[in-house]
KEVEX-797007 format. One record per atom (N, C-alpha, C): atom name; x, y, z; residue number from 1. Coordinates in steps of 0.1 Angstrom, whole numbers, m for minus. Layout:
BEGIN
 name    px    py    pz resi
   CA     X     Y     Z  NUM
...
% end
This chain:
BEGIN
 name    px    py    pz resi
    N  m717  m489  m307    1
   CA  m713  m502  m314    1
    C  m699  m499  m321    1
    N  m691  m508  m318    2
   CA  m678  m506  m324    2
    C  m679  m508  m338    2
    N  m673  m499  m347    3
   CA  m673  m499  m361    3
    C  m663  m511  m365    3
    N  m670  m519  m374    4
   CA  m662  m531  m380    4
    C  m662  m531  m393    4
    N  m652  m536  m399    5
   CA  m652  m536  m414    5
    C  m645  m548  m419    5
    N  m647  m552  m432    6
   CA  m644  m565  m436    6
    C  m643  m565  m451    6
    N  m633  m567  m458    7
   CA  m634  m566  m472    7
    C  m637  m581  m479    7
    N  m646  m580  m487    8
   CA  m652  m593  m492    8
    C  m649  m592  m509    8
    N  m650  m603  m515    9
   CA  m649  m605  m528    9
    C  m665  m610  m533    9
    N  m669  m604  m543   10
   CA  m684  m609  m548   10
    C  m680  m620  m559   10
    N  m687  m632  m558   11
   CA  m684  m642  m567   11
    C  m692  m641  m579   11
    N  m690  m649  m589   12
   CA  m696  m648  m602   12
    C  m711  m649  m601   12
    N  m718  m652  m591   13
   CA  m732  m652  m588   13
    C  m736  m638  m584   13
    N  m726  m631  m579   14
   CA  m730  m618  m572   14
    C  m732  m620  m558   14
    N  m728  m630  m554   15
   CA  m730  m633  m538   15
    C  m717  m631  m529   15
    N  m720  m627  m516   16
   CA  m709  m624  m508   16
    C  m713  m632  m495   16
    N  m703  m634  m487   17
   CA  m706  m643  m474   17
    C  m704  m633  m463   17
    N  m713  m632  m455   18
   CA  m712  m624  m442   18
    C  m703  m630  m434   18
    N  m693  m625  m428   19
   CA  m684  m631  m420   19
    C  m689  m636  m406   19
    N  m687  m645  m401   20
   CA  m693  m651  m389   20
    C  m693  m641  m377   20
    N  m683  m634  m376   21
   CA  m682  m623  m364   21
    C  m693  m613  m366   21
    N  m695  m609  m378   22
   CA  m707  m600  m383   22
    C  m722  m607  m380   22
    N  m722  m617  m383   23
   CA  m735  m625  m383   23
    C  m737  m625  m367   23
    N  m728  m630  m359   24
   CA  m729  m630  m343   24
    C  m733  m617  m337   24
    N  m726  m605  m343   25
   CA  m728  m593  m337   25
    C  m743  m588  m340   25
    N  m748  m593  m352   26
   CA  m761  m588  m354   26
    C  m772  m599  m351   26
    N  m768  m609  m343   27
   CA  m778  m621  m342   27
    C  m784  m629  m354   27
    N  m776  m629  m363   28
   CA  m782  m635  m376   28
    C  m776  m649  m377   28
    N  m789  m657  m377   29
   CA  m786  m671  m376   29
    C  m789  m678  m391   29
    N  m787  m690  m395   30
   CA  m790  m695  m407   30
    C  m805  m697  m409   30
    N  m811  m691  m420   31
   CA  m824  m693  m422   31
    C  m831  m678  m420   31
    N  m826  m669  m413   32
   CA  m829  m657  m407   32
    C  m832  m647  m420   32
    N  m842  m639  m419   33
   CA  m844  m629  m431   33
    C  m835  m617  m430   33
    N  m830  m612  m439   34
   CA  m821  m600  m437   34
    C  m827  m590  m448   34
    N  m826  m577  m446   35
   CA  m831  m567  m456   35
    C  m819  m559  m460   35
    N  m818  m558  m473   36
   CA  m807  m551  m480   36
    C  m814  m536  m483   36
    N  m807  m525  m480   37
   CA  m811  m512  m483   37
    C  m799  m503  m490   37
    N  m802  m498  m499   38
   CA  m792  m487  m506   38
    C  m793  m474  m498   38
    N  m783  m469  m492   39
   CA  m782  m456  m488   39
    C  m772  m448  m495   39
    N  m775  m440  m503   40
   CA  m767  m431  m512   40
    C  m758  m442  m519   40
    N  m746  m442  m516   41
   CA  m736  m452  m523   41
    C  m731  m465  m514   41
    N  m741  m468  m505   42
   CA  m736  m479  m495   42
    C  m747  m488  m495   42
    N  m744  m500  m491   43
   CA  m753  m511  m489   43
    C  m755  m515  m473   43
    N  m766  m515  m469   44
   CA  m768  m516  m455   44
    C  m776  m531  m453   44
    N  m771  m540  m445   45
   CA  m777  m552  m443   45
    C  m783  m552  m428   45
    N  m794  m554  m425   46
   CA  m801  m553  m413   46
    C  m809  m568  m412   46
    N  m808  m573  m400   47
   CA  m816  m587  m398   47
    C  m831  m579  m396   47
    N  m839  m586  m402   48
   CA  m855  m583  m401   48
    C  m860  m583  m387   48
    N  m855  m591  m380   49
   CA  m860  m592  m364   49
    C  m855  m580  m357   49
    N  m844  m574  m360   50
   CA  m836  m565  m354   50
    C  m845  m550  m359   50
    N  m849  m551  m371   51
   CA  m859  m539  m376   51
    C  m871  m538  m366   51
    N  m876  m551  m366   52
   CA  m890  m553  m359   52
    C  m889  m548  m345   52
    N  m876  m553  m339   53
   CA  m874  m549  m324   53
    C  m873  m533  m322   53
    N  m866  m528  m332   54
   CA  m864  m513  m331   54
    C  m878  m506  m333   54
    N  m885  m510  m343   55
   CA  m900  m503  m345   55
    C  m905  m505  m331   55
    N  m907  m516  m325   56
   CA  m914  m518  m314   56
    C  m910  m508  m303   56
    N  m897  m508  m301   57
   CA  m892  m498  m291   57
    C  m896  m484  m294   57
    N  m896  m481  m306   58
   CA  m900  m465  m311   58
    C  m915  m464  m307   58
    N  m923  m474  m311   59
   CA  m937  m475  m307   59
    C  m940  m474  m292   59
    N  m933  m481  m285   60
   CA  m937  m482  m270   60
    C  m935  m468  m264   60
    N  m927  m458  m269   61
   CA  m926  m446  m264   61
    C  m938  m438  m262   61
    N  m947  m442  m271   62
   CA  m960  m434  m272   62
    C  m972  m440  m267   62
    N  m969  m453  m263   63
   CA  m981  m462  m255   63
    C  m980  m461  m241   63
    N  m990  m459  m234   64
   CA  m992  m458  m219   64
    C  m988  m472  m213   64
    N  m981  m473  m203   65
   CA  m975  m486  m197   65
    C  m989  m494  m194   65
    N  m989  m506  m198   66
   CA  m999  m517  m193   66
    C m1011  m516  m205   66
    N m1011  m507  m214   67
   CA m1021  m508  m224   67
    C m1016  m517  m237   67
    N m1026  m522  m243   68
   CA m1023  m532  m254   68
    C m1029  m525  m267   68
    N m1021  m523  m276   69
   CA m1028  m517  m290   69
    C m1036  m528  m295   69
    N m1033  m540  m293   70
   CA m1041  m550  m300   70
    C m1056  m550  m293   70
    N m1055  m549  m279   71
   CA m1069  m548  m273   71
    C m1078  m538  m278   71
    N m1068  m526  m279   72
   CA m1075  m512  m284   72
    C m1082  m516  m296   72
    N m1074  m520  m307   73
   CA m1080  m522  m320   73
    C m1092  m532  m320   73
    N m1090  m543  m313   74
   CA m1102  m553  m312   74
    C m1115  m545  m306   74
    N m1113  m537  m296   75
   CA m1124  m531  m291   75
    C m1130  m519  m300   75
    N m1121  m513  m308   76
   CA m1126  m502  m318   76
    C m1134  m510  m330   76
    N m1128  m523  m334   77
   CA m1134  m528  m344   77
    C m1149  m533  m339   77
    N m1150  m538  m327   78
   CA m1162  m544  m322   78
    C m1171  m533  m322   78
    N m1167  m521  m317   79
   CA m1176  m509  m315   79
    C m1183  m506  m329   79
    N m1173  m504  m340   80
   CA m1178  m501  m352   80
    C m1186  m511  m360   80
    N m1185  m524  m357   81
   CA m1194  m533  m361   81
    C m1207  m534  m354   81
    N m1207  m528  m342   82
   CA m1220  m528  m333   82
    C m1227  m515  m340   82
    N m1221  m507  m343   83
   CA m1226  m493  m347   83
    C m1233  m496  m363   83
    N m1227  m505  m370   84
   CA m1232  m509  m384   84
    C m1247  m517  m384   84
    N m1248  m523  m372   85
   CA m1259  m530  m372   85
    C m1272  m524  m372   85
% end
């Protein structure tokens, strides 16, 4: 990813406007949720949907192709409920 930089002013309400080129690069649309994170002395802004996509990619590395974690969880819960009877 190309390093981009912009200089912004904080308004009297503490707000800044994310430039359109940055929003486009991050896939941020009006109404999207973003996450702000302090890392040492820097503020990191991430689109929530991008964080979820990254988490899914990380988890997929550990799951067998064709398997469904949701199906496995449901099966485990049904088995546990059956044993409780």
